[in-house]
C-alpha positions, -999 to 999 in steps of 0.1 A, spaced: 641 252 700 607 240 689 599 238 727 604 276 734 587 286 704 558 264 712 549 278 747 553 316 735 530 308 708 507 291 732 511 319 756 500 345 727 469 327 720 459 325 759 466 360 763 446 370 733 415 352 750 400 386 766 399 399 731 378 368 720 407 360 699 400 386 674 436 391 665 439 353 657 409 354 635 418 351 597 397 343 567 363 323 571 370 284 569 335 274 571 300 290 584 274 268 602 241 281 612 252 282 651 290 291 644 316 303 622 349 289 616 381 307 609 415 302 598 440 311 626 461 338 612 489 331 637 513 301 631 519 279 661 552 266 663 548 228 653 511 229 647 493 210 617 465 235 616 447 261 641 412 273 638 392 298 657 354 294 662 327 318 673 296 306 685 263 324 682 250 334 713 223 356 728 251 369 752 285 378 742 306 359 716 315 325 728 349 315 711 372 286 708 408 281 696 421 246 684 452 238 670 462 200 658 497 195 667 503 160 656 485 133 638 498 98 634 486 60 633 509 51 660 495 53 693 528 50 711 540 80 694 510 101 698 513 93 734 548 104 737 540 139 722 511 142 741 531 139 772 557 163 757 530 188 753 516 181 789 554 189 802 554 221 784 520 235 792 520 223 828 533 251 852 535 274 823 534 314 829 505 331 816 495 369 818 460 380 814 453 415 818 472 429 844 475 393 863 500 365 864 488 326 863 504 295 861 487 265 843 479 233 864 466 202 851 467 163 864 486 139 838 468 106 835 487 82 814 467 77 781 453 41 773 445 30 734 413 18 746 404 53 757 394 71 724 396 104 742 420 113 768 426 148 782 440 172 807 421 200 817 446 230 828 432 256 853 448 285 861 464 292 895 458 311 914 423 313 903 401 345 898 370 354 889 378 370 852 394 340 843 369 312 856 355 307 822 386 303 802 400 265 799 430 252 784 428 215 773 454 191 761 435 162 739 447 127 724 417 116 706 413 87 684 402 99 647 391 71 623 399 53 604 431 47 623 447 80 633 455 97 668 457 132 669 470 153 700 451 187 700 455 218 724 423 239 727 417 274 744 377 278 750 349 295 766 335 272 795 298 280 800 292 255 830 300 269 862 305 233 878 336 211 876 317 184 860 323 176 823 295 165 799 290 130 786 316 121 758 304 105 729 324 81 710 
C-alpha cells in the first residue's frame, strides 16, 4: 500500500539528514547566488516532485529537502490529504545514527482563510544532535487557485521555538 511506501520513503529521507542529504542529491535543478537546488534522485511514494536545496553558509552546509505531495484547486480535498499525511507522520519511528525517535506534532484543522497551515514535528525523545533537524507538513495556497501539500525536512538555525514572520 501507498501509506507504508510513503512512511518508509520519508524515514529514508530523515535518516539521510546526518549525511546532509548527499545520497538524495541528483542533477542540479537551479542555481542561485545563495543556494543550489537539486532534483531528488530518490522517488518518494506519491510525490509530484522532490528537491534538495543546499544553502551557502560560512559554517557547515545548510540543507533542506522538500516534496510536493499533492496539488489541487479543491481546498477540502487538500485538507483531507493534509490530515492523512499528518496521521502517517505523527508518531512515526525514525532512527538517526544509533538513536531511535518518534515524530510528534500537534494538528490544527486548517482553514482556507489561512494561506499557510503547518505542523512542525519534533523528535521524541529530544537530543542535542537532532535539535536542528525539523520535519514540517505544509498546506499552503499557491496562486492562482491551487492548494499544495508539502513535506519538508530541514536545518533550523534558530534555537528558540518561535517561527519567523510568515509573508503572504
